[in-house]
N, C-alpha and C positions, 0 to 999 in steps of 0.2 A: 504494500500500500504506500502511496506517495503522500500521505497526510501526516500531520503532527499529532494526530489523536491516537492514544494508546487504546487498543481494544482488548477484550478478554482473550482473544486468540493469540495476540502477540505477547501478552503477559504470561501465557501458559508456557511459551517457549523458553523464556528467561527464568531467572531466579525469582525470589519473592518480590512482587511489584510494589509492595508497601500499601499504604492506605488509599492512594490515588490510583484507580484502575482506568478511569475515563476522564478525559479533559474535554470540556465543552467550549466551543468558540461562540461568540455572540457578536451581533452587529450593533448592539446598543453600547454607548459609552459607559464607563464606570461612574458610579455615583460618588460625588465628593461633597460631604456635608459642609454646610456653611450656616452662619447665623441668619435668621430670617428677619432682617431689620424692618422690612415693610410691615409685616404682621405685628411686630413689636410696637411700631408706631401707632397702628390702628388700635391695638389693645390699650395702650396708654391713653389715647384720645377718648375711647369709650369709658375708661375708668374715670378720667378727669371730668367728662361730661356727666356721668352718673353722680359723682361726688358733688359737682356744682348744683345738680338738681335736688339731691337728697340732703345735703348739709343744712339747708334752711329748715328742714323738718326735724332736725335733731332736738331742739328745745321742746317741741311738742311730745316727742317720744320720751324724753326725760321727765316731763311733767306727768304724763300718764303712768310711767313707772313709779315715780314718787308717790302719786296719789294711791296707786294700788298697794304699795308698801305701807302707806299710812293707814289705809282701810284695814289691811291685814293686822297691823299692830293694834288698832282700836278694837276690832272685833275679836281678837285673840286667835284667829285662824292662822295656822301655819302649815308647814309641809306635812304634819301628821294627818290632816284631812286627805291629802293626796295619796297617802300610803294605804288608806282604807279601800280605795277603789280597786 
């Protein structure tokens, strides 16, 4: 055979061929990893946009949380009620 591919027939003639018995050729170029700066920029833009939209709601969330903690303290309910369920 005039190719560079080792086949099972050729490896039977020689000694132990080792772990590689068949080599494949491909027409696609090899993949070289790189950082994906474009997607990183989009991700940061979405994060900053969400932060700008949700940051003004933070005081309302804190007020609701504080009121719920105050009501729990006044009524005496705590996590013990949640354990009964």
